[in-house]
Each structure stands twice: as structure tokens, then as C-alpha cells.
C-alpha positions in Angstrom: 40.1 139.7 62.4 39.6 142.8 60.3 41.0 146.2 61.4 37.5 147.7 61.5 36.2 145.0 64.0 39.3 145.4 66.1 38.8 149.2 66.2 35.2 148.8 67.2 36.0 146.3 70.0 39.0 148.3 71.3 37.0 151.6 71.1 34.1 150.1 73.2 36.6 149.0 75.9 38.3 152.4 76.0 34.9 154.2 76.2 33.7 151.9 79.0 36.8 152.6 81.0 36.5 156.4 80.5 32.8 156.5 81.3 32.8 154.2 84.3 36.3 154.9 85.8 37.1 158.4 84.6 40.5 157.4 83.3 42.5 154.8 81.5 41.5 155.9 78.0 45.0 156.9 76.7 46.7 154.0 78.5 44.3 151.6 76.7 43.9 153.4 73.4 47.6 153.9 72.5 48.7 150.2 73.0 45.6 149.1 71.1 46.5 151.3 68.2 50.1 150.1 68.2 49.8 146.4 69.0 46.4 145.6 67.4 46.1 148.1 64.5 49.7 148.5 63.5 50.1 152.3 64.1 53.5 153.8 64.7 54.0 155.1 68.3 53.8 158.7 67.0 50.7 158.1 65.0 49.1 156.2 67.9 49.8 159.0 70.3 48.0 161.5 68.0 45.2 159.1 67.2 44.8 158.3 70.9 44.5 162.0 71.7 41.7 162.4 69.2 39.9 159.4 70.5 40.2 160.4 74.2 39.3 164.1 73.5 36.1 163.2 71.8 35.2 160.4 74.3 36.0 162.3 77.4 34.0 165.4 76.3 31.0 163.1 75.7 31.4 161.4 79.0 31.9 164.7 80.8 28.6 165.9 79.5 26.8 162.8 80.8 28.5 163.1 84.2 27.7 166.8 84.4 24.0 166.2 83.8 24.2 163.8 86.8 25.9 166.5 88.9 29.1 164.5 89.4 31.5 167.2 88.2 33.0 169.7 90.6 33.8 172.4 88.2 35.7 174.9 90.4 38.1 172.4 92.0 38.4 170.5 88.7 39.2 173.6 86.7 41.8 174.8 89.2 43.3 171.3 89.3 43.6 171.1 85.5 44.9 174.7 85.0 47.6 174.2 87.6 49.0 171.3 85.7 49.5 172.9 82.3 52.9 174.7 82.9 54.5 171.8 85.0 53.4 169.4 82.2 55.2 171.5 79.6 58.4 171.8 81.6 58.4 168.1 82.5 57.8 167.2 78.9 61.1 168.9 78.0 62.9 166.9 80.7 61.3 163.6 79.5 62.8 164.1 76.0 66.2 163.6 77.6 65.5 160.4 79.5 65.6 156.8 78.1 62.2 155.4 77.3 62.6 152.3 79.6 63.3 154.6 82.5 60.1 156.6 81.8 58.0 153.4 81.4 59.3 151.9 84.6 58.7 155.2 86.5 55.1 155.4 85.2 54.5 151.8 86.3 55.8 152.5 89.8 53.7 155.6 90.2 50.6 153.8 88.9 51.2 150.9 91.3 51.7 153.3 94.3 48.4 155.0 93.4 46.6 151.7 93.2 47.9 150.5 96.5 46.8 153.7 98.2 43.3 153.4 96.7 43.0 149.8 98.0 43.8 150.9 101.5 40.8 151.8 103.7 39.9 155.5 103.1 37.9 158.2 104.7 34.2 157.4 105.4 31.4 159.5 103.8 31.1 161.5 107.0 34.8 162.4 106.9 34.7 163.6 103.3 33.9 167.2 102.6 32.6 169.2 99.7 35.0 172.1 100.5 38.4 171.9 98.7 41.2 174.2 99.6 42.4 176.0 96.4 46.1 175.6 97.3 45.7 171.9 97.8 43.8 171.5 94.5 46.4 173.6 92.7 49.3 171.7 94.3 47.8 168.3 93.4 47.1 169.5 89.9 50.6 170.8 89.4 52.1 167.5 90.7 49.8 165.5 88.3 50.7 167.8 85.4 54.4 167.2 86.1 53.9 163.5 86.2 51.8 163.5 83.0 54.3 165.6 81.2 57.2 163.5 82.3 55.6 160.1 81.7 53.7 161.1 78.6 50.4 159.5 79.4 47.9 159.1 82.2 46.1 162.4 82.9 42.9 160.7 84.0 44.7 157.5 84.9 46.4 159.4 87.8 43.7 162.1 88.3 41.1 159.8 89.9 43.5 158.5 92.6 44.7 162.1 93.2 41.1 163.4 93.6 40.1 160.5 95.8 43.2 160.3 98.1 44.5 163.9 98.2 41.3 165.9 97.8 39.0 163.4 99.5 36.4 163.3 96.6 33.7 160.6 96.6 34.5 158.1 93.8 31.7 159.3 91.5 32.7 162.9 91.9 36.3 162.0 91.2 35.3 160.1 88.0 33.2 163.0 86.7 35.8 165.7 87.6 38.7 163.7 86.2 36.9 163.8 82.8 37.1 167.6 83.0 40.9 167.3 83.6 41.3 164.8 80.8 39.3 167.0 78.4 41.4 170.1 79.2 44.7 168.2 78.9 43.7 166.4 75.8 42.5 169.5 74.0 45.7 171.4 74.9 48.0 168.5 73.9 46.1 168.0 70.6 46.4 171.8 69.8 50.2 171.6 70.1 50.3 168.8 67.5 48.7 170.9 64.8 49.6 169.4 61.4 50.4 166.0 62.7 46.7 165.2 62.7 46.7 165.3 58.9 48.4 161.9 58.6 45.8 160.2 60.8 44.1 157.1 59.4 40.5 158.2 59.8 39.2 154.9 58.4 40.4 153.4 61.7 40.2 156.4 64.1 36.6 157.3 63.2 35.0 153.9 64.0 37.3 153.6 67.1 36.1 157.0 68.3 32.4 156.2 67.6 32.6 152.9 69.5 34.4 154.7 72.4 31.7 157.4 72.6 28.9 154.7 72.8 31.0 152.8 75.3 31.4 155.9 77.5 27.6 156.2 77.8 27.3 152.6 78.9 30.2 153.2 81.3 28.5 156.2 82.8 25.3 154.1 83.4 27.4 151.4 85.0 28.9 153.9 87.3 25.5 154.8 88.7 24.7 151.2 89.5 27.9 150.3 91.2 28.9 151.6 94.6 31.8 154.0 94.9 33.9 151.6 96.9 33.5 148.9 94.2 34.4 151.3 91.5 37.4 152.5 93.4 38.6 148.9 93.9 38.0 148.0 90.3 40.0 151.1 89.2 42.8 150.1 91.6 43.0 146.6 90.1 43.2 148.0 86.6 46.0 150.3 87.7 47.9 147.4 89.2 47.5 145.2 86.0 48.6 148.0 83.7 51.5 148.8 86.0 52.7 145.2 86.0 52.5 145.0 82.2 54.4 148.3 81.7 57.1 147.3 84.3 57.6 144.0 82.6 57.8 145.7 79.2 60.4 148.1 80.6 62.6 145.3 82.0 62.5 143.0 79.0 
């Protein structure tokens, strides 16, 4: 199968995940670039950031039009995580890669299990979010993202649902704001590393992901929040199992 076709298929899957579930883009894009398209880990990380930045911004626009983005809470959540992410990233550089992979798998599995448990009913959810709670959750997520190297949106949706009691559709839309902020910030720190990106692969991958994100957003409007939440939790468990197996072998 040609690299172009693989890039288009992988891009569509990444976009669908981001548009419908509000996360999972980087977790899917980076392995696809490494295992399917032959990128080095460093190049795959940079390429994944480019793909996820463009796709999440597009998906964010679509969710914002549908009024599924809670800007104040999401902005505070994202901003609170920037400094902890930078500090945790420094710590991560000193830890063995298998340890980081296993840690990420365990965190993802715990988040999935919590999302599969019966949650608050619609009547128990509230549109009011305490700033301190949002900042604390954002700082914790930023630290985990910096330490584990991937998963801003992958962990943002469970955090928004379980800690801040967001409805699933609002969590999906708001997580895209968090992903966009984190991706832009991370991409800005890489600077010249983007000059070595293979645009012949990244460009079609990104284009397919953007189109997939629009389909994912439409899918999210047709599926109940509970089903989306369970789907996301199953995806989390599957990726966690794969990563844990990779860390132990």
C-alpha cells in the first residue's frame, strides 16, 4: 500500500477521533507516522503536532458554532497546565522510556474505568465551574501531559467529565480548546525542527484529518453523550493495554 493512501486512511481516523471524541489525535497520529509511514520518533512527534494543531483548530470551530465550547473554564484549564507541563517535561527527560509508557498506560486505564462507572445525571450537572477547581484540574493534566509526552485531549475529556462534571458534548468541544492551546505552544517551542518535516506525507494526512474531524463532529451530534463517553472509555482501555504491553516487552 502506498504511503499516500496510508496517510489518507490514518488521517481520516485521527480526524474522526478528534471531531467526535475530542481527543486521541496525538495518541493515534504518532504511532501511525512511526509504524505505518516510517518516521523517526522525533519526526513523528513534530509531524503529529502539526496534524493535531490544524485538525483540532478546525474541529474547535465546528464545535464552537454548535455552542459546545465553554470558553472561560476551558481557557483557565488550558492556561493552568502550561507551567506544570514545562516542569514535568524536564523531569521526564531523566526517566526511562518504558517507565513513562507504563505510567501513561496506567493513567489512561484509570481514566477509562472512571468514565465507565455511573456518573452524575443531567440534573446533577451544573454549568457553574469553580475557577480553583478548573485551574487545579488543568495544572494536574498539564503535569501529566508534560511528564508522559502525549495525551492533552486524551486525558482532558475524562478530566472535564469526571472532575468538572461537564456534559460529554461540552467536554468534547472544550477539550479541543485545550488541545489547540497545548499543541500551538508545543509546536512553537520546536521552531526549526519543522523544516525537516516530510510535507508530501504530512499535508495529505492533515487534509484527511480535517475532513474526518467534520464527520466526527456530525457523528457527535447524532450519538448520545453516554454512548460517546463509553466509546471514548473503550478506546482509552484499548490504547492503554497496547502501551502497557509495549512497555513490558
